[in-house]
C-alpha positions in Angstrom: 27.5 -35.5 7.0 25.8 -32.5 8.4 26.2 -31.3 12.0 23.1 -31.5 14.2 21.0 -28.3 14.6 21.6 -26.5 17.9 18.5 -26.5 20.2 16.3 -23.5 19.8 16.7 -20.9 22.5 13.3 -20.0 23.9 14.2 -16.4 24.3 15.4 -16.2 20.7 12.2 -17.9 19.5 10.1 -15.3 21.5 12.1 -12.5 20.1 11.5 -13.8 16.5 7.8 -14.2 17.2 7.6 -10.6 18.5 9.4 -9.3 15.5 7.2 -11.2 13.1 4.1 -9.9 14.9 5.4 -6.3 14.7 6.2 -6.7 11.0 2.8 -8.1 10.2 1.2 -5.1 12.0 3.4 -2.7 10.0 2.4 -4.5 6.7 -1.3 -4.2 7.6 -0.8 -0.5 8.3 1.0 0.0 5.0 -1.7 -1.9 3.2 -4.3 0.4 4.7 -2.3 3.5 3.5 -1.9 2.1 0.0 -5.6 1.2 -0.3 -6.5 4.7 0.9 -4.2 6.3 -1.6 -5.7 4.1 -4.4 -9.2 5.3 -3.5 -8.0 8.9 -3.4 -6.3 8.5 -6.8 -9.5 7.1 -8.3 -11.5 10.0 -6.8 -9.0 12.5 -8.1 -9.1 10.9 -11.6 -12.9 11.2 -11.7 -12.6 14.8 -10.5 -10.0 15.7 -13.1 -12.2 14.2 -15.9 -15.1 16.2 -14.6 -13.0 19.4 -14.7 -11.7 18.6 -18.2 -15.3 18.1 -19.4 -16.3 21.5 -17.9 -13.3 23.3 -19.5 -14.2 21.7 -22.9 -17.7 23.1 -22.6 -16.3 26.6 -21.9 -13.5 26.5 -24.5 -14.2 24.0 -27.2 -11.0 22.3 -28.3 -10.6 22.1 -32.1 -9.5 18.8 -33.5 -7.9 20.3 -36.6 
């Protein structure tokens, strides 16, 4: 037989809701940072490929 659950303390419930809201906000902020970094990595990858192509035109790499 299990013991009955204690009644929920309204202050505790409010505190938990505030913490959850804060954590959701932090997750949203982190997600924005991660998405920004992903866009930046994509841009840098394209830029690097462009530079590699320019260097190959200046100094042909032999495939010997």
